[in-house]
N, C-alpha and C positions, 0 to 999 in steps of 0.2 A: 859729364852728365849734369843736367840741371833740371830743377822742378820749379815751375811757375804755378803757385797755388792760389786759388780763389778762396781766401780765408773765411769769409762769411759762409760760403757754400759748404766748405768742409766742416766748419763748426756746426752748421745746421744739420749736417748728416750725423756727426758724432754726438752732439748734445743739443737737440732742438729746443728743449725747454730752457736752456741756459745761454742761448745765443746772445742775449743782451748783457749778460754778467761779465764784467771785465776779467774776473778770475778765470773764466773759461778760455778767454783769449790767451791769458798768461800761461795756463796749463798747456794749451795747444802749442804755443811757442816753445815751451820747455821740451815737449815731446819731439817737436820738429828739429830742435837744436841737437838732441841726442841722435835722431835719425840722420841728420846732416853730417854729424861727426863720424858716425859709424859707416855710412855709405860713402864718405869723402866726396860729397857732391855739393853743388850750389843750390840754395833755395831762395826763391823770391816769393814772399808771402804778401798778398795784397788784401787789405781789409777795406770795406766801405766805411764811410762816416768820417768823423773828425779824429785826428790822431790822439791817442791816449798817451799823455806824458809818461805815465808809469811804464808803458810798454816800449818807449823810445829810448830807454837807458842803454848805455854802452854794453853792459854785461849781457844783454839779450841779442846783441848784434855783433857781427864780425864781417870780414871781407867776403865770406862765402854764405852769409845769411843776411838777407835784406828784408826789412819790414817796411812796406809802403802803404801810404794812404793817398787817395786821390786829392787833387786840389779842389777848392770849394766848388768850382763849376763842372766837375766831372764825377764819374762813379768808377768803381773798381773794374767793371767790365771794359770801360774805355782804356784804362791803364793797362789791363791785361792784353788787350788787342794791340796797343802801341808797342808793348814789350815783344809780343810775338812778331810784329812787323820788323822790329829792329834786329832780330836774330839772323845770323848769317848761316849757321849750321843747325838745322832742326832735327838732324838724325838722332841725336841723344838729348833732345829737349822735350820734357814732358809737361803737359798742361793738366793740372788737377782741378777738375770742376765737374759738376753735374748739370750745369746750366747749358741747355740745348744750344743757344746762340753762340756761346763761347766755344763749346765743343765743335760745332760746325765750322766756325771761323778757323779754329786751330787746325782741324783736319784739312781744310781748303788750303792752308799754308804749309801743309805737310808736317806739322808738329804731331807728336804722339800724344794721345789723349788718354787719361786715366780718370774714371769716374771716382767720385768721393768715397763711395762705399768700398770699392776695390782698393783704393789707396789707403783707407783706414785699416783694412784687413792687413795690408802689407806693413803699415806702420806698427800696428799692434804686434804682429809676428816678430818684427825686428826688435822691438822694445822688449818683448818677452824673452827672446833669445839672448839679448844683452843682459837682462836681469839674471837669467840662469847662469850665464858665463861669469858675471860678477860674483854671484853667490858661490860658484865653484872656486873662485880665486880666494875667497875668504877662508883662511885656515884658522879654525878655532882649535886652539890647543888647550887641553885641560891638564891640570897637574895630576901626577900620579900620587897615590897615598904617601909614598916615601917622600916625594918633593914637598907635599903639604906639611908633613911632620918636620922636615928640615927647615922650612920657612917658619913654622911655629916656634921651633927651638931658637932660631936666630932672633926673632922678635921678642921672645920670652927673655932671652939673655940681655937684650938691649933695654928692656923695661925694668930690669932688676937693679 
């Protein structure tokens, strides 16, 4: 399974007022990395504009998470269409965008299309479930009064 994501489109859906803020892109990438790891899927995230060197670091990418920016003479929509055309098996290939032109192009090529709002709900649900699972794994053990007294005695004796 793979997701081809129109990054600016998804970011505009999630956080329209912060679309130009580089921190918003970074936060989105971190969420998508968790999603990618949990779903064991491939993600291709395409942003418009010039590459942000802070987002191109190795710790944000891996062999199943690709961050792409279009060349100077193209835009993200053109890159997304090219990627769709190169796919040989579109049965488990999802295009995430709310751009009508991209959605129609993807559907015409038989790729599955997920709108940004729907994908964001799915993303938040999976992240929330993961957070609850991780909280459940954390075992907080508190000391019994007897154990506290024993430790106090040990440290009291060491300080004498």
